[in-house]
Backbone of each chain as ProteinMPNN parsed JSONL, in Angstrom:
{"seq_chain_A": "MARVVVDVMLKPEILDPQGRAIARKLPQMNFDGVISVRQGKRFELELAGPADEAALEKVRQIAATLLVNPVIEDFEVRVLGD", "coords_chain_A": {"N_chain_A": [[9.237, -11.436, 16.709], [8.274, -9.743, 13.837], [7.029, -7.104, 11.742], [6.668, -6.692, 8.295], [6.522, -4.671, 5.411], [5.423, -4.818, 2.072], [5.433, -2.68, -0.49], [3.719, -2.115, -3.43], [3.768, -0.735, -6.574], [2.504, 0.404, -9.734], [4.766, 0.629, -12.473], [6.245, 3.805, -13.342], [5.841, 4.402, -16.074], [3.644, 2.983, -16.797], [0.246, 3.123, -17.55], [-2.374, 4.15, -15.335], [-5.455, 3.553, -14.959], [-7.4, 3.426, -12.901], [-6.376, 5.104, -10.879], [-6.329, 7.473, -12.354], [-9.045, 7.873, -12.818], [-9.959, 8.415, -10.244], [-8.492, 10.77, -9.69], [-9.617, 12.472, -11.574], [-12.171, 12.724, -10.674], [-11.983, 14.221, -8.353], [-11.921, 17.2, -8.526], [-14.62, 17.718, -9.159], [-15.751, 17.122, -6.772], [-15.078, 19.157, -5.192], [-12.472, 18.984, -4.251], [-9.553, 20.372, -4.621], [-6.216, 20.798, -5.958], [-4.919, 18.375, -6.126], [-2.694, 16.769, -8.101], [-2.11, 14.273, -9.284], [-3.126, 10.814, -9.008], [-2.093, 7.668, -7.981], [-2.695, 4.221, -7.919], [-1.879, 1.498, -5.875], [-0.665, -1.609, -4.414], [-0.473, -3.091, -1.135], [1.216, -5.1, 1.059], [1.165, -6.705, 4.162], [3.366, -8.499, 6.034], [3.703, -10.813, 8.584], [6.346, -11.854, 10.471], [7.907, -14.795, 11.833], [10.356, -14.654, 13.083], [13.051, -12.248, 13.702], [13.342, -9.202, 11.74], [15.742, -9.428, 10.107], [18.576, -9.126, 7.807], [18.624, -11.504, 6.313], [15.992, -12.399, 6.524], [14.648, -10.299, 5.28], [15.642, -10.54, 2.719], [14.47, -12.92, 2.007], [11.8, -12.109, 2.035], [11.876, -10.329, -0.095], [12.263, -12.165, -2.153], [9.854, -13.577, -1.984], [8.09, -11.518, -2.652], [8.888, -10.926, -5.303], [8.248, -13.318, -6.489], [5.564, -14.012, -5.878], [3.941, -11.782, -5.303], [4.217, -9.641, -6.995], [4.041, -8.327, -10.288], [6.607, -8.29, -12.294], [6.881, -7.166, -14.779], [5.204, -4.976, -15.024], [5.145, -3.755, -12.564], [6.743, -2.15, -9.739], [8.477, -2.786, -6.632], [8.88, -2.315, -3.054], [10.496, -3.123, -0.069], [9.99, -2.835, 3.385], [10.672, -2.45, 6.89], [8.261, -2.494, 9.434], [7.8, -0.15, 11.907], [6.908, -0.115, 15.412]], "CA_chain_A": [[8.183, -11.222, 15.715], [8.395, -8.434, 13.186], [6.124, -6.892, 10.622], [7.356, -6.159, 7.128], [5.571, -4.215, 4.402], [5.817, -4.778, 0.663], [4.665, -1.695, -1.25], [3.758, -2.441, -4.86], [3.168, 0.311, -7.414], [2.743, 0.305, -11.168], [5.913, 1.407, -12.933], [5.789, 5.149, -13.734], [5.458, 4.491, -17.489], [2.417, 2.211, -17.025], [-0.976, 3.893, -17.307], [-3.142, 3.7, -14.173], [-6.815, 4.078, -15.189], [-8.119, 3.596, -11.627], [-5.862, 6.328, -10.273], [-6.779, 8.622, -13.151], [-10.475, 8.084, -12.589], [-10.082, 9.079, -8.942], [-7.966, 12.128, -9.815], [-10.549, 13.281, -12.358], [-13.388, 12.918, -9.88], [-11.741, 15.102, -7.208], [-12.392, 18.592, -8.665], [-16.086, 17.725, -9.104], [-16.156, 17.002, -5.384], [-14.495, 20.302, -4.496], [-11.126, 18.743, -3.749], [-8.584, 20.866, -5.588], [-4.822, 20.749, -5.534], [-4.301, 17.057, -6.304], [-2.251, 16.691, -9.494], [-2.291, 12.915, -9.799], [-3.349, 9.729, -8.057], [-1.683, 6.342, -8.467], [-3.168, 3.184, -7.004], [-1.032, 0.319, -5.801], [-1.013, -2.608, -3.409], [0.329, -3.064, 0.074], [1.125, -6.37, 1.769], [1.809, -6.756, 5.479], [3.786, -9.861, 6.382], [4.144, -10.991, 9.965], [7.403, -12.855, 10.471], [8.09, -15.518, 13.089], [11.598, -14.19, 13.695], [13.377, -10.839, 13.515], [13.433, -8.732, 10.354], [17.149, -9.2, 9.763], [18.826, -9.051, 6.356], [18.244, -12.775, 5.698], [14.526, -12.424, 6.437], [14.224, -9.316, 4.269], [15.975, -11.108, 1.408], [13.416, -13.905, 1.753], [10.579, -11.355, 1.698], [12.055, -9.829, -1.469], [12.015, -13.295, -3.067], [8.406, -13.82, -1.963], [7.456, -10.434, -3.411], [9.188, -11.074, -6.731], [7.657, -14.562, -6.989], [4.125, -14.181, -5.653], [3.142, -10.58, -5.037], [4.484, -8.566, -7.932], [4.253, -8.601, -11.706], [7.789, -7.456, -12.547], [6.782, -6.488, -16.082], [4.499, -3.693, -14.926], [5.142, -3.215, -11.199], [7.93, -2.046, -8.885], [8.12, -2.973, -5.226], [9.815, -1.879, -2.017], [10.29, -3.835, 1.19], [10.467, -2.062, 4.536], [10.271, -2.975, 8.195], [7.262, -1.634, 10.055], [8.051, 0.149, 13.319], [5.698, -0.226, 16.25]], "C_chain_A": [[8.264, -9.816, 15.141], [7.369, -8.332, 12.07], [6.844, -6.161, 9.499], [6.298, -5.792, 6.097], [6.194, -4.32, 3.021], [4.88, -3.797, -0.042], [4.826, -1.983, -2.733], [3.065, -1.326, -5.638], [3.415, -0.018, -8.88], [3.986, 1.119, -11.518], [5.415, 2.754, -13.465], [5.285, 5.22, -15.177], [4.179, 3.717, -17.8], [1.206, 3.055, -16.647], [-1.775, 3.292, -16.154], [-4.565, 4.257, -14.272], [-7.598, 4.294, -13.896], [-7.695, 4.893, -10.953], [-6.346, 7.562, -11.025], [-8.248, 8.92, -12.93], [-10.707, 8.811, -11.265], [-9.642, 10.536, -9.055], [-8.946, 13.034, -10.56], [-11.824, 13.597, -11.587], [-13.207, 14.017, -8.827], [-12.233, 16.538, -7.389], [-13.915, 18.699, -8.616], [-16.582, 17.661, -7.668], [-15.544, 18.106, -4.527], [-13.179, 20.018, -3.789], [-10.142, 19.209, -4.817], [-7.177, 20.599, -5.084], [-4.186, 19.378, -5.59], [-3.974, 16.884, -7.784], [-2.473, 15.294, -10.059], [-2.501, 11.935, -8.662], [-2.863, 8.444, -8.72], [-2.135, 5.32, -7.438], [-2.241, 1.979, -7.039], [-1.529, -0.643, -4.741], [-0.036, -2.54, -2.248], [0.132, -4.399, 0.77], [1.825, -6.232, 3.112], [2.108, -8.201, 5.815], [4.241, -9.886, 7.834], [5.148, -12.133, 9.986], [7.519, -13.523, 11.836], [9.333, -15.014, 13.818], [11.829, -12.711, 13.473], [13.488, -10.486, 12.027], [14.886, -8.41, 10.03], [17.335, -9.292, 8.25], [18.405, -10.343, 5.655], [16.725, -12.85, 5.515], [14.037, -11.469, 5.356], [14.524, -9.83, 2.864], [14.915, -12.143, 1.021], [12.118, -13.196, 1.345], [10.681, -10.79, 0.275], [11.805, -10.941, -2.484], [10.522, -13.612, -3.142], [7.699, -12.774, -2.82], [7.647, -10.656, -4.908], [8.483, -12.287, -7.321], [6.14, -14.527, -6.97], [3.325, -12.892, -5.676], [3.186, -9.549, -6.155], [4.548, -9.099, -9.361], [5.405, -7.709, -12.171], [7.762, -6.747, -13.895], [6.179, -5.094, -15.924], [4.593, -3.046, -13.546], [6.546, -3.143, -10.594], [7.52, -2.333, -7.453], [9.246, -2.526, -4.312], [9.468, -2.637, -0.743], [10.801, -2.97, 2.325], [9.914, -2.651, 5.834], [9.319, -1.977, 8.837], [7.618, -1.413, 11.513], [6.766, 0.068, 14.119], [5.291, 1.126, 16.82]], "O_chain_A": [[8.317, -8.83, 15.877], [6.907, -9.336, 11.529], [7.528, -5.161, 9.715], [5.307, -6.502, 5.926], [7.352, -3.955, 2.823], [3.683, -4.053, -0.172], [5.947, -2.082, -3.233], [1.902, -1.016, -5.381], [4.418, -0.645, -9.223], [4.23, 2.172, -10.929], [4.3, 2.845, -13.979], [4.393, 6.014, -15.476], [3.676, 3.774, -18.922], [1.151, 3.629, -15.559], [-1.846, 2.072, -16.01], [-4.847, 5.323, -13.725], [-8.377, 5.242, -13.799], [-8.532, 5.681, -10.511], [-6.724, 8.565, -10.419], [-8.651, 10.081, -12.863], [-11.545, 9.709, -11.178], [-10.332, 11.435, -8.574], [-9.093, 14.21, -10.227], [-12.47, 14.618, -11.825], [-14.178, 14.673, -8.45], [-12.901, 17.062, -6.498], [-14.444, 19.675, -8.084], [-17.696, 18.091, -7.372], [-15.498, 18.007, -3.301], [-12.807, 20.717, -2.846], [-9.925, 18.513, -5.809], [-6.976, 20.222, -3.929], [-3.046, 19.207, -5.158], [-4.875, 16.856, -8.623], [-2.965, 15.142, -11.177], [-2.115, 12.18, -7.519], [-3.185, 8.169, -9.876], [-1.978, 5.524, -6.235], [-1.866, 1.501, -8.11], [-2.645, -0.524, -4.236], [1.068, -2.009, -2.363], [-1.002, -4.791, 1.044], [2.936, -5.71, 3.194], [1.203, -9.033, 5.875], [5.066, -9.074, 8.253], [4.837, -13.249, 9.567], [7.264, -12.9, 12.866], [9.349, -14.957, 15.048], [10.906, -11.988, 13.095], [13.698, -11.352, 11.179], [15.224, -7.268, 9.718], [16.378, -9.508, 7.507], [17.89, -10.302, 4.537], [16.237, -13.307, 4.481], [13.119, -11.794, 4.604], [13.757, -9.589, 1.931], [14.513, -12.232, -0.139], [11.427, -13.632, 0.424], [9.698, -10.775, -0.466], [11.215, -10.708, -3.54], [9.988, -13.882, -4.218], [6.819, -13.103, -3.615], [6.694, -10.585, -5.684], [8.153, -12.3, -8.507], [5.493, -14.958, -7.925], [2.147, -12.904, -6.032], [2.309, -8.691, -6.257], [5.053, -10.196, -9.602], [5.212, -6.518, -12.415], [8.542, -5.823, -14.123], [6.587, -4.151, -16.601], [4.166, -1.904, -13.373], [7.414, -3.962, -10.896], [6.358, -2.15, -7.087], [10.395, -2.38, -4.727], [8.298, -2.774, -0.385], [11.905, -2.43, 2.254], [8.845, -3.259, 5.862], [9.544, -0.767, 8.79], [7.727, -2.371, 12.279], [5.67, 0.17, 13.568], [4.299, 1.217, 17.544]]}, "seq_chain_B": "MARVVVDVMLKPEILDPQGRAIARKLPQMNFDGVISVRQGKRFELELAGPADEAALEKVRQIAATLLVNPVIEDFEVRVLGD", "coords_chain_B": {"N_chain_B": [[5.498, 21.125, -4.375], [4.304, 18.027, -3.286], [4.355, 14.626, -2.175], [1.945, 12.368, -1.061], [0.948, 9.593, 0.849], [-1.692, 7.269, 1.056], [-2.389, 4.685, 3.037], [-4.239, 1.779, 2.993], [-5.851, -0.631, 4.831], [-7.542, -3.726, 5.497], [-9.703, -3.875, 8.32], [-8.53, -5.288, 11.413], [-10.282, -7.294, 12.342], [-11.578, -8.216, 10.14], [-11.855, -10.791, 7.803], [-9.31, -11.845, 5.521], [-9.186, -13.192, 2.663], [-7.521, -13.253, 0.371], [-4.966, -12.578, 1.349], [-4.668, -14.708, 3.116], [-4.599, -16.873, 1.356], [-2.187, -16.413, 0.048], [-0.418, -16.622, 2.237], [-0.749, -19.315, 2.878], [0.272, -20.562, 0.699], [2.993, -20.151, 0.83], [4.69, -21.97, 2.468], [4.702, -24.247, 0.841], [6.272, -23.366, -1.18], [8.723, -23.361, -0.123], [9.181, -21.138, 1.5], [9.574, -20.362, 4.629], [8.556, -19.239, 7.93], [6.847, -17.091, 7.762], [4.153, -15.794, 9.339], [1.653, -14.572, 8.907], [-0.193, -12.993, 6.225], [-1.398, -9.951, 5.07], [-3.429, -8.263, 2.77], [-3.566, -5.077, 1.303], [-4.402, -1.742, 0.143], [-2.77, 0.958, -1.587], [-2.396, 4.326, -2.038], [-0.946, 6.854, -3.965], [-0.728, 10.256, -3.807], [-0.159, 13.142, -5.637], [0.495, 16.366, -4.744], [-0.363, 19.783, -5.496], [0.545, 21.843, -3.916], [2.345, 22.405, -0.791], [2.669, 19.765, 1.698], [1.095, 20.514, 4.025], [-0.708, 20.912, 7.175], [-3.359, 21.569, 6.507], [-3.569, 20.587, 3.889], [-3.167, 17.88, 4.363], [-5.381, 17.298, 5.888], [-7.329, 17.628, 3.972], [-6.643, 15.516, 2.305], [-7.22, 13.404, 4.007], [-9.993, 13.654, 4.067], [-10.575, 13.113, 1.382], [-9.712, 10.459, 1.291], [-11.474, 9.218, 3.13], [-13.846, 9.626, 1.798], [-13.617, 8.702, -0.87], [-11.679, 6.675, -1.188], [-11.699, 4.688, 0.696], [-13.465, 2.104, 2.355], [-15.187, 2.623, 5.08], [-16.463, 0.835, 6.73], [-15.198, -1.631, 6.625], [-12.511, -1.109, 6.382], [-9.407, 0.393, 7.49], [-7.47, 3.446, 7.458], [-4.387, 5.246, 6.801], [-2.667, 8.289, 6.634], [0.266, 9.589, 5.221], [3.19, 11.606, 4.74], [5.313, 11.433, 1.952], [8.713, 11.034, 1.977], [11.586, 12.267, 0.114]], "CA_chain_B": [[4.898, 19.843, -4.762], [4.59, 17.008, -2.282], [3.672, 13.363, -2.389], [1.318, 11.871, 0.148], [0.498, 8.212, 0.691], [-2.797, 6.756, 1.867], [-2.324, 3.237, 3.204], [-5.557, 1.255, 3.343], [-5.826, -2.057, 5.179], [-8.754, -4.261, 6.119], [-9.666, -3.878, 9.775], [-7.981, -6.573, 11.895], [-11.294, -8.328, 12.575], [-12.147, -8.634, 8.859], [-11.112, -11.872, 7.154], [-8.64, -11.456, 4.29], [-8.954, -14.467, 1.955], [-6.372, -13.15, -0.532], [-3.774, -12.684, 2.178], [-4.558, -16.083, 3.643], [-4.207, -17.764, 0.254], [-0.745, -16.23, -0.152], [0.287, -17.169, 3.395], [-0.808, -20.773, 2.836], [1.081, -21.035, -0.429], [4.428, -19.935, 1.063], [5.468, -23.154, 2.872], [4.844, -25.134, -0.319], [7.323, -22.837, -2.043], [9.937, -23.319, 0.696], [9.337, -19.909, 2.261], [9.055, -20.551, 5.979], [8.772, -18.129, 8.849], [5.85, -16.039, 7.623], [2.993, -16.192, 10.12], [0.426, -14.139, 8.24], [-0.105, -11.996, 5.162], [-2.617, -9.163, 4.872], [-3.319, -7.468, 1.558], [-4.29, -3.822, 1.324], [-4.21, -0.848, -0.987], [-1.863, 2.075, -1.35], [-2.621, 5.392, -3.01], [0.016, 7.955, -3.941], [-1.32, 11.498, -4.311], [0.771, 14.233, -5.857], [-0.196, 17.618, -4.423], [0.168, 20.977, -6.155], [1.225, 22.656, -2.908], [3.059, 21.669, 0.256], [1.867, 18.828, 2.485], [0.876, 21.08, 5.364], [-1.811, 20.266, 7.911], [-4.608, 21.776, 5.753], [-3.563, 19.661, 2.758], [-3.324, 16.516, 4.881], [-6.781, 17.159, 6.296], [-8.061, 17.432, 2.728], [-6.363, 14.142, 1.847], [-8.003, 12.507, 4.873], [-11.39, 13.705, 3.601], [-10.616, 12.366, 0.117], [-9.598, 9.031, 1.617], [-12.708, 8.751, 3.781], [-14.961, 9.746, 0.858], [-13.453, 8.027, -2.164], [-10.68, 5.608, -1.287], [-11.783, 3.731, 1.797], [-14.76, 1.671, 2.868], [-14.948, 2.729, 6.534], [-17.057, -0.295, 7.451], [-14.28, -2.774, 6.698], [-11.109, -0.726, 6.191], [-8.759, 1.502, 8.185], [-6.451, 4.068, 6.616], [-3.382, 6.103, 7.408], [-2.101, 9.242, 5.678], [1.614, 10.022, 5.603], [3.925, 12.329, 3.71], [6.396, 10.622, 1.403], [9.997, 11.725, 1.87], [12.268, 12.019, -1.173]], "C_chain_B": [[5.283, 18.751, -3.762], [3.841, 15.732, -2.647], [3.201, 12.799, -1.056], [0.803, 10.47, -0.129], [-0.691, 7.942, 1.606], [-2.696, 5.241, 1.878], [-3.667, 2.74, 3.696], [-5.438, -0.239, 3.641], [-7.2, -2.473, 5.703], [-8.605, -4.161, 7.63], [-9.228, -5.253, 10.268], [-9.039, -7.675, 12.026], [-11.933, -8.826, 11.272], [-11.253, -9.685, 8.205], [-10.526, -11.402, 5.83], [-8.275, -12.717, 3.499], [-7.757, -14.406, 1.003], [-5.073, -13.316, 0.232], [-3.573, -14.094, 2.704], [-4.108, -17.058, 2.568], [-2.704, -17.657, 0.001], [0.025, -16.879, 0.992], [0.323, -18.692, 3.354], [0.075, -21.358, 1.743], [2.572, -21.035, -0.093], [5.198, -21.192, 1.485], [5.679, -24.133, 1.718], [5.962, -24.669, -1.243], [8.633, -22.678, -1.271], [10.219, -21.957, 1.318], [8.72, -20.124, 3.639], [9.186, -19.264, 6.782], [7.827, -16.966, 8.663], [4.559, -16.498, 8.3], [1.702, -15.795, 9.42], [0.724, -13.095, 7.175], [-1.445, -11.282, 5.104], [-2.412, -8.3, 3.632], [-4.154, -6.203, 1.674], [-4.023, -3.004, 0.076], [-3.322, 0.313, -0.577], [-2.124, 3.102, -2.438], [-1.52, 6.432, -2.847], [-0.638, 9.168, -4.562], [-0.226, 12.547, -4.464], [0.014, 15.534, -5.659], [0.457, 18.793, -5.15], [0.971, 21.818, -5.166], [1.96, 21.797, -1.897], [2.101, 20.765, 1.045], [1.712, 19.35, 3.902], [-0.396, 20.468, 5.975], [-3.145, 20.41, 7.163], [-4.7, 20.784, 4.589], [-3.786, 18.227, 3.238], [-4.758, 16.267, 5.337], [-7.66, 16.924, 5.069], [-7.871, 15.993, 2.209], [-7.133, 13.134, 2.702], [-9.466, 12.483, 4.453], [-11.555, 12.941, 2.286], [-10.606, 10.871, 0.392], [-10.927, 8.504, 2.157], [-13.873, 8.731, 2.806], [-14.834, 8.802, -0.324], [-12.626, 6.757, -2.117], [-10.931, 4.448, -0.34], [-13.243, 3.361, 2.047], [-14.661, 1.612, 4.389], [-15.575, 1.596, 7.342], [-16.035, -1.419, 7.637], [-12.804, -2.385, 6.635], [-10.683, 0.416, 7.122], [-7.773, 2.162, 7.221], [-5.545, 4.977, 7.42], [-2.821, 7.006, 6.329], [-0.7, 9.615, 6.14], [2.295, 10.706, 4.423], [5.104, 11.478, 3.269], [7.655, 11.47, 1.317], [10.664, 11.397, 0.55], [13.56, 11.225, -0.96]], "O_chain_B": [[6.458, 18.583, -3.438], [2.825, 15.767, -3.34], [3.94, 12.757, -0.072], [0.284, 10.191, -1.21], [-0.697, 8.332, 2.774], [-2.894, 4.589, 0.853], [-4.181, 3.224, 4.704], [-4.978, -1.013, 2.801], [-7.926, -1.663, 6.281], [-7.51, -4.341, 8.163], [-9.514, -6.266, 9.63], [-8.733, -8.853, 11.845], [-12.74, -9.755, 11.297], [-10.044, -9.491, 8.072], [-11.167, -10.648, 5.098], [-7.174, -13.248, 3.651], [-7.05, -15.401, 0.842], [-4.193, -14.08, -0.164], [-2.456, -14.609, 2.733], [-3.325, -17.968, 2.839], [-2.029, -18.66, -0.23], [0.998, -17.598, 0.764], [1.318, -19.298, 3.753], [0.559, -22.485, 1.843], [3.335, -21.819, -0.658], [6.257, -21.467, 0.922], [6.725, -24.776, 1.634], [6.531, -25.461, -1.994], [9.535, -21.959, -1.701], [11.369, -21.648, 1.632], [7.501, -20.075, 3.8], [9.85, -18.318, 6.357], [7.975, -15.944, 9.332], [3.946, -17.478, 7.877], [0.763, -16.587, 9.347], [1.746, -12.41, 7.215], [-2.499, -11.918, 5.091], [-1.361, -7.684, 3.46], [-5.311, -6.249, 2.093], [-3.491, -3.504, -0.915], [-3.147, 0.608, 0.605], [-2.077, 2.781, -3.626], [-1.201, 6.842, -1.731], [-1.06, 9.123, -5.718], [0.536, 12.805, -3.533], [-0.992, 15.78, -6.324], [1.665, 18.799, -5.389], [1.967, 22.437, -5.542], [2.172, 20.605, -2.118], [0.888, 20.978, 1.054], [2.143, 18.71, 4.861], [-1.058, 19.627, 5.367], [-3.967, 19.494, 7.178], [-5.76, 20.213, 4.33], [-4.504, 17.456, 2.601], [-5.283, 15.163, 5.19], [-8.606, 16.137, 5.108], [-8.813, 15.354, 1.741], [-7.637, 12.134, 2.191], [-10.109, 11.434, 4.476], [-12.533, 12.219, 2.091], [-11.382, 10.112, -0.189], [-11.436, 7.481, 1.7], [-14.79, 7.922, 2.951], [-15.81, 8.177, -0.738], [-12.843, 5.85, -2.921], [-10.427, 3.346, -0.555], [-14.135, 4.204, 1.961], [-14.109, 0.656, 4.935], [-15.25, 1.421, 8.516], [-16.009, -2.078, 8.676], [-11.935, -3.238, 6.814], [-11.482, 1.277, 7.487], [-7.295, 1.526, 6.282], [-5.862, 5.411, 8.527], [-2.529, 6.547, 5.225], [-0.493, 9.922, 7.314], [2.006, 10.415, 3.263], [5.803, 10.883, 4.089], [7.663, 12.51, 0.657], [10.359, 10.379, -0.07], [14.265, 10.923, -1.922]]}, "name": "protein", "num_of_chains": 2, "seq": "MARVVVDVMLKPEILDPQGRAIARKLPQMNFDGVISVRQGKRFELELAGPADEAALEKVRQIAATLLVNPVIEDFEVRVLGDMARVVVDVMLKPEILDPQGRAIARKLPQMNFDGVISVRQGKRFELELAGPADEAALEKVRQIAATLLVNPVIEDFEVRVLGD"}
């Protein structure tokens, strides 16, 4: 049994109003030194078997099909250590 | 300049209907071997200075104040390598 993470972020050229709203709020709350905030999604998948290359390829297909909008989002798949 | 990630996930005891809907859809799409899916959020913060302990403590405060609902969510702060 392995756990795999799919990190999904908006492509750099896509505007992120939620992230910008957070970034703009920070100085008012006395949090300085944060240049930008981007908000994305994170999926944790628990696999029945090991996270070998075949399983990761399957997770990439799942991500591209179900989890990600490839027009506006990029994603990364990585194995979660314990 | 450093980039820091805040990973936000629902606490294990909180039901995740979105994740469950995805997990249930997978076998119908011929993706077997995924036991469960949990959906969370991911924030990328770009810092003006280095990601030292003081900056990370500030990011933890930002997370606890603005990014996370501590009743139902857990979070983790980590520095993003290049």
